Jmol script that loads the backbone (N, CA, C; Angstrom):
load data "model"
ATOM      1  N   MET A   1      56.076 -42.122 -49.575  1.00  0.00           N
ATOM      2  CA  MET A   1      54.985 -42.809 -48.893  1.00  0.00           C
ATOM      3  C   MET A   1      54.259 -41.834 -47.962  1.00  0.00           C
ATOM      4  N   ALA A   2      52.955 -41.958 -47.914  1.00  0.00           N
ATOM      5  CA  ALA A   2      52.153 -41.064 -47.092  1.00  0.00           C
ATOM      6  C   ALA A   2      52.279 -41.425 -45.618  1.00  0.00           C
ATOM      7  N   SER A   3      52.150 -40.400 -44.788  1.00  0.00           N
ATOM      8  CA  SER A   3      52.243 -40.630 -43.347  1.00  0.00           C
ATOM      9  C   SER A   3      50.959 -41.300 -42.846  1.00  0.00           C
ATOM     10  N   PRO A   4      51.026 -41.976 -41.710  1.00  0.00           N
ATOM     11  CA  PRO A   4      49.819 -42.600 -41.147  1.00  0.00           C
ATOM     12  C   PRO A   4      48.693 -41.596 -40.882  1.00  0.00           C
ATOM     13  N   THR A   5      49.074 -40.380 -40.494  1.00  0.00           N
ATOM     14  CA  THR A   5      48.054 -39.355 -40.233  1.00  0.00           C
ATOM     15  C   THR A   5      47.308 -38.985 -41.512  1.00  0.00           C
ATOM     16  N   LYS A   6      48.065 -38.825 -42.599  1.00  0.00           N
ATOM     17  CA  LYS A   6      47.441 -38.467 -43.879  1.00  0.00           C
ATOM     18  C   LYS A   6      46.555 -39.597 -44.385  1.00  0.00           C
ATOM     19  N   LYS A   7      47.008 -40.840 -44.239  1.00  0.00           N
ATOM     20  CA  LYS A   7      46.189 -41.988 -44.638  1.00  0.00           C
ATOM     21  C   LYS A   7      44.882 -42.006 -43.866  1.00  0.00           C
ATOM     22  N   LYS A   8      44.985 -41.768 -42.562  1.00  0.00           N
ATOM     23  CA  LYS A   8      43.799 -41.774 -41.706  1.00  0.00           C
ATOM     24  C   LYS A   8      42.817 -40.688 -42.142  1.00  0.00           C
ATOM     25  N   LYS A   9      43.362 -39.498 -42.455  1.00  0.00           N
ATOM     26  CA  LYS A   9      42.525 -38.380 -42.866  1.00  0.00           C
ATOM     27  C   LYS A   9      41.788 -38.687 -44.174  1.00  0.00           C
ATOM     28  N   VAL A  10      42.517 -39.265 -45.122  1.00  0.00           N
ATOM     29  CA  VAL A  10      41.910 -39.601 -46.416  1.00  0.00           C
ATOM     30  C   VAL A  10      40.865 -40.684 -46.242  1.00  0.00           C
ATOM     31  N   ARG A  11      41.178 -41.702 -45.465  1.00  0.00           N
ATOM     32  CA  ARG A  11      40.213 -42.784 -45.235  1.00  0.00           C
ATOM     33  C   ARG A  11      38.948 -42.268 -44.561  1.00  0.00           C
ATOM     34  N   LYS A  12      39.123 -41.320 -43.629  1.00  0.00           N
ATOM     35  CA  LYS A  12      37.973 -40.739 -42.935  1.00  0.00           C
ATOM     36  C   LYS A  12      37.078 -39.988 -43.920  1.00  0.00           C
ATOM     37  N   LEU A  13      37.683 -39.223 -44.828  1.00  0.00           N
ATOM     38  CA  LEU A  13      36.897 -38.483 -45.813  1.00  0.00           C
ATOM     39  C   LEU A  13      36.174 -39.423 -46.774  1.00  0.00           C
ATOM     40  N   ILE A  14      36.854 -40.490 -47.185  1.00  0.00           N
ATOM     41  CA  ILE A  14      36.212 -41.466 -48.073  1.00  0.00           C
ATOM     42  C   ILE A  14      35.049 -42.151 -47.370  1.00  0.00           C
ATOM     43  N   LYS A  15      35.259 -42.514 -46.099  1.00  0.00           N
ATOM     44  CA  LYS A  15      34.203 -43.164 -45.308  1.00  0.00           C
ATOM     45  C   LYS A  15      32.997 -42.246 -45.162  1.00  0.00           C
ATOM     46  N   LYS A  16      33.254 -40.956 -44.925  1.00  0.00           N
ATOM     47  CA  LYS A  16      32.178 -39.979 -44.767  1.00  0.00           C
ATOM     48  C   LYS A  16      31.373 -39.829 -46.067  1.00  0.00           C
ATOM     49  N   ALA A  17      32.088 -39.763 -47.196  1.00  0.00           N
ATOM     50  CA  ALA A  17      31.419 -39.636 -48.492  1.00  0.00           C
ATOM     51  C   ALA A  17      30.608 -40.883 -48.808  1.00  0.00           C
ATOM     52  N   ARG A  18      31.162 -42.043 -48.510  1.00  0.00           N
ATOM     53  CA  ARG A  18      30.465 -43.306 -48.779  1.00  0.00           C
ATOM     54  C   ARG A  18      29.201 -43.407 -47.914  1.00  0.00           C
ATOM     55  N   ALA A  19      29.296 -42.981 -46.662  1.00  0.00           N
ATOM     56  CA  ALA A  19      28.129 -43.026 -45.770  1.00  0.00           C
ATOM     57  C   ALA A  19      27.026 -42.098 -46.276  1.00  0.00           C
ATOM     58  N   GLY A  20      27.408 -40.926 -46.788  1.00  0.00           N
ATOM     59  CA  GLY A  20      26.425 -39.998 -47.340  1.00  0.00           C
ATOM     60  C   GLY A  20      25.730 -40.576 -48.556  1.00  0.00           C
ATOM     61  N   ALA A  21      26.494 -41.205 -49.434  1.00  0.00           N
ATOM     62  CA  ALA A  21      25.917 -41.817 -50.629  1.00  0.00           C
ATOM     63  C   ALA A  21      24.994 -42.963 -50.248  1.00  0.00           C
ATOM     64  N   LYS A  22      25.403 -43.731 -49.249  1.00  0.00           N
ATOM     65  CA  LYS A  22      24.584 -44.849 -48.780  1.00  0.00           C
ATOM     66  C   LYS A  22      23.255 -44.342 -48.203  1.00  0.00           C
ATOM     67  N   ARG A  23      23.320 -43.258 -47.431  1.00  0.00           N
ATOM     68  CA  ARG A  23      22.119 -42.661 -46.840  1.00  0.00           C
ATOM     69  C   ARG A  23      21.185 -42.151 -47.930  1.00  0.00           C
ATOM     70  N   LYS A  24      21.741 -41.473 -48.934  1.00  0.00           N
ATOM     71  CA  LYS A  24      20.913 -40.944 -50.018  1.00  0.00           C
ATOM     72  C   LYS A  24      20.255 -42.066 -50.818  1.00  0.00           C
ATOM     73  N   ASN A  25      20.992 -43.141 -51.076  1.00  0.00           N
ATOM     74  CA  ASN A  25      20.413 -44.274 -51.788  1.00  0.00           C
ATOM     75  C   ASN A  25      19.287 -44.914 -50.984  1.00  0.00           C
ATOM     76  N   ALA A  26      19.482 -45.040 -49.677  1.00  0.00           N
ATOM     77  CA  ALA A  26      18.446 -45.613 -48.819  1.00  0.00           C
ATOM     78  C   ALA A  26      17.197 -44.730 -48.839  1.00  0.00           C
ATOM     79  N   ASN A  27      17.394 -43.409 -48.808  1.00  0.00           N
ATOM     80  CA  ASN A  27      16.255 -42.491 -48.862  1.00  0.00           C
ATOM     81  C   ASN A  27      15.519 -42.595 -50.183  1.00  0.00           C
ATOM     82  N   ARG A  28      16.262 -42.758 -51.265  1.00  0.00           N
ATOM     83  CA  ARG A  28      15.621 -42.887 -52.579  1.00  0.00           C
ATOM     84  C   ARG A  28      14.807 -44.174 -52.670  1.00  0.00           C
ATOM     85  N   LEU A  29      15.349 -45.250 -52.102  1.00  0.00           N
ATOM     86  CA  LEU A  29      14.673 -46.541 -52.183  1.00  0.00           C
ATOM     87  C   LEU A  29      13.489 -46.650 -51.226  1.00  0.00           C
ATOM     88  N   HIS A  30      13.652 -46.165 -50.001  1.00  0.00           N
ATOM     89  CA  HIS A  30      12.651 -46.378 -48.953  1.00  0.00           C
ATOM     90  C   HIS A  30      11.922 -45.120 -48.516  1.00  0.00           C
ATOM     91  N   GLY A  31      12.352 -43.962 -48.951  1.00  0.00           N
ATOM     92  CA  GLY A  31      11.715 -42.712 -48.551  1.00  0.00           C
ATOM     93  C   GLY A  31      12.142 -42.281 -47.159  1.00  0.00           C
ATOM     94  N   THR A  32      11.699 -41.102 -46.754  1.00  0.00           N
ATOM     95  CA  THR A  32      12.096 -40.561 -45.456  1.00  0.00           C
ATOM     96  C   THR A  32      10.960 -40.565 -44.442  1.00  0.00           C
ATOM     97  N   THR A  33       9.769 -40.959 -44.848  1.00  0.00           N
ATOM     98  CA  THR A  33       8.643 -41.012 -43.925  1.00  0.00           C
ATOM     99  C   THR A  33       8.755 -42.257 -43.051  1.00  0.00           C
ATOM    100  N   GLN A  34       8.455 -42.113 -41.765  1.00  0.00           N
ATOM    101  CA  GLN A  34       8.519 -43.249 -40.852  1.00  0.00           C
ATOM    102  C   GLN A  34       7.536 -44.324 -41.305  1.00  0.00           C
ATOM    103  N   ALA A  35       7.913 -45.565 -41.123  1.00  0.00           N
ATOM    104  CA  ALA A  35       7.060 -46.674 -41.555  1.00  0.00           C
ATOM    105  C   ALA A  35       5.773 -46.746 -40.748  1.00  0.00           C
ATOM    106  N   ASN A  36       5.817 -46.381 -39.469  1.00  0.00           N
ATOM    107  CA  ASN A  36       4.642 -46.507 -38.599  1.00  0.00           C
ATOM    108  C   ASN A  36       3.854 -45.201 -38.490  1.00  0.00           C
ATOM    109  N   LEU A  37       4.088 -44.246 -39.369  1.00  0.00           N
ATOM    110  CA  LEU A  37       3.388 -42.974 -39.315  1.00  0.00           C
ATOM    111  C   LEU A  37       1.964 -43.153 -39.863  1.00  0.00           C
ATOM    112  N   PRO A  38       0.944 -42.904 -39.052  1.00  0.00           N
ATOM    113  CA  PRO A  38      -0.438 -43.103 -39.514  1.00  0.00           C
ATOM    114  C   PRO A  38      -0.894 -41.940 -40.402  1.00  0.00           C
ATOM    115  N   LEU A  39      -0.735 -42.073 -41.695  1.00  0.00           N
ATOM    116  CA  LEU A  39      -1.049 -40.978 -42.608  1.00  0.00           C
ATOM    117  C   LEU A  39      -2.547 -40.841 -42.863  1.00  0.00           C
ATOM    118  N   THR A  40      -3.345 -41.847 -42.515  1.00  0.00           N
ATOM    119  CA  THR A  40      -4.774 -41.772 -42.767  1.00  0.00           C
ATOM    120  C   THR A  40      -5.549 -41.157 -41.605  1.00  0.00           C
ATOM    121  N   VAL A  41      -4.873 -40.913 -40.485  1.00  0.00           N
ATOM    122  CA  VAL A  41      -5.530 -40.345 -39.300  1.00  0.00           C
ATOM    123  C   VAL A  41      -5.519 -38.829 -39.418  1.00  0.00           C
ATOM    124  N   PRO A  42      -6.669 -38.169 -39.192  1.00  0.00           N
ATOM    125  CA  PRO A  42      -6.678 -36.705 -39.261  1.00  0.00           C
ATOM    126  C   PRO A  42      -5.860 -36.096 -38.129  1.00  0.00           C
ATOM    127  N   ASN A  43      -5.343 -34.899 -38.351  1.00  0.00           N
ATOM    128  CA  ASN A  43      -4.533 -34.270 -37.321  1.00  0.00           C
ATOM    129  C   ASN A  43      -5.408 -33.703 -36.200  1.00  0.00           C
ATOM    130  N   ALA A  44      -4.806 -33.185 -35.163  1.00  0.00           N
ATOM    131  CA  ALA A  44      -5.531 -32.743 -33.969  1.00  0.00           C
ATOM    132  C   ALA A  44      -6.518 -31.626 -34.289  1.00  0.00           C
ATOM    133  N   GLY A  45      -6.128 -30.687 -35.148  1.00  0.00           N
ATOM    134  CA  GLY A  45      -7.020 -29.583 -35.503  1.00  0.00           C
ATOM    135  C   GLY A  45      -8.258 -30.072 -36.232  1.00  0.00           C
ATOM    136  N   GLU A  46      -8.075 -31.040 -37.103  1.00  0.00           N
ATOM    137  CA  GLU A  46      -9.209 -31.594 -37.833  1.00  0.00           C
ATOM    138  C   GLU A  46     -10.137 -32.352 -36.898  1.00  0.00           C
ATOM    139  N   ARG A  47      -9.542 -33.083 -35.945  1.00  0.00           N
ATOM    140  CA  ARG A  47     -10.369 -33.833 -34.997  1.00  0.00           C
ATOM    141  C   ARG A  47     -11.225 -32.890 -34.160  1.00  0.00           C
ATOM    142  N   ALA A  48     -10.635 -31.769 -33.734  1.00  0.00           N
ATOM    143  CA  ALA A  48     -11.379 -30.811 -32.918  1.00  0.00           C
ATOM    144  C   ALA A  48     -12.530 -30.204 -33.720  1.00  0.00           C
ATOM    145  N   SER A  49     -12.272 -29.877 -34.984  1.00  0.00           N
ATOM    146  CA  SER A  49     -13.314 -29.263 -35.799  1.00  0.00           C
ATOM    147  C   SER A  49     -14.419 -30.279 -36.146  1.00  0.00           C
ATOM    148  N   LEU A  50     -14.052 -31.563 -36.272  1.00  0.00           N
ATOM    149  CA  LEU A  50     -15.055 -32.589 -36.546  1.00  0.00           C
ATOM    150  C   LEU A  50     -15.961 -32.790 -35.335  1.00  0.00           C
ATOM    151  N   LYS A  51     -15.404 -32.709 -34.122  1.00  0.00           N
ATOM    152  CA  LYS A  51     -16.209 -32.878 -32.904  1.00  0.00           C
ATOM    153  C   LYS A  51     -17.200 -31.724 -32.734  1.00  0.00           C
ATOM    154  N   LYS A  52     -16.785 -30.500 -33.113  1.00  0.00           N
ATOM    155  CA  LYS A  52     -17.651 -29.341 -32.977  1.00  0.00           C
ATOM    156  C   LYS A  52     -18.850 -29.439 -33.919  1.00  0.00           C
ATOM    157  N   ARG A  53     -18.647 -29.999 -35.103  1.00  0.00           N
ATOM    158  CA  ARG A  53     -19.727 -30.112 -36.084  1.00  0.00           C
ATOM    159  C   ARG A  53     -20.764 -31.151 -35.652  1.00  0.00           C
ATOM    160  N   ALA A  54     -20.307 -32.217 -35.013  1.00  0.00           N
ATOM    161  CA  ALA A  54     -21.209 -33.315 -34.656  1.00  0.00           C
ATOM    162  C   ALA A  54     -22.090 -32.994 -33.483  1.00  0.00           C
TER     163      ALA A  54
END
end "model"
wireframe off; spacefill off
backbone 0.3
color backbone group
């Protein structure tokens, strides 16, 4: 029979692997870009160059 320490170590490794797989699946399904990231807004450099032209 395995010692309690060895059981704990194995369970920890399994938990770590499962968490990694869960994270990767979530990234595949939902992506890694923040939901509230305004992708249609120009960046600061573009805004400055647009103001100079006007």
